[in-house]
N, C-alpha and C positions, 0 to 999 in steps of 0.2 A: 436111018432107023427105018425097019421095015414096018413097024407099027407106028401110028400117028399119036398115039397116047404116051403119056410120060408117067412113070412111077412117082409116087410121092417123094421118095428119096432124090430122084433124079431132078424134080423141080425144085426141091429144097436147096439142092446143090446149086443149080443154075441161078436161084434167087440170091444166095449167099455171094455170088460173084458180081452182082450189081452193086453199083455205089449206093449210099444211103439215100440220096434224093430219089434214085430210081426205085429203091425199095418201097420208099414211103408213097411214091406216086402209085405203084403196083398195089399196095395195101389198100390206098383209097379207091382204087377202081375195082378191087376184088370186093372190098365191103359194099360199094354202090350195087354191084352185081347181086351179092346176098340179100341185101335190103330189098331190092325189086322182086327177088323171088318171095319174100317173107312178107306176106300181108297180113298185119295185125287184125286180129278179130275183133270186130266192133261189138261192143256190148251195149245192151238196152237196160237202163236202169230198173225197169220192171222184173228183170231176172233175179234182182235181189228180194222181191216179194215173198214174203213168208220166212226169209232166213232168219234162224234164230229164234223163231216164234216160241219153240219149247222151253225157250229160257224163262219166258214171261207168262206161261200158262197158268201158273198159280199165284201170280202176283196182282193184287189190285191196282190198278192204275192210279186212282186218286189217293190211295194211302201211299204209294210209292212217292208220288209228286209231294204229298206233304211232308213226308221224312226229308226229302231232298231239300225242300224250303227251309225246313226246321234247322237243317246242318249249315245252312248260309249263316244264320244268325247266332250259332254257337249254342 
């Protein structure tokens, strides 16, 4: 092959020729390569500050708590 890169179809054909154990080993190694490339973004709890505040704008907190408590007793 003049070019060192394989096409997607060529690669799939080669993989299909492997036995099941080799395919599983390859799958695990490829998954590890991808996981190492993907760094999950870490979030800070403070990013949630103010989220949904518009839902509570017209609600009196004490009235809400009182209604909730009343619902517990039926």
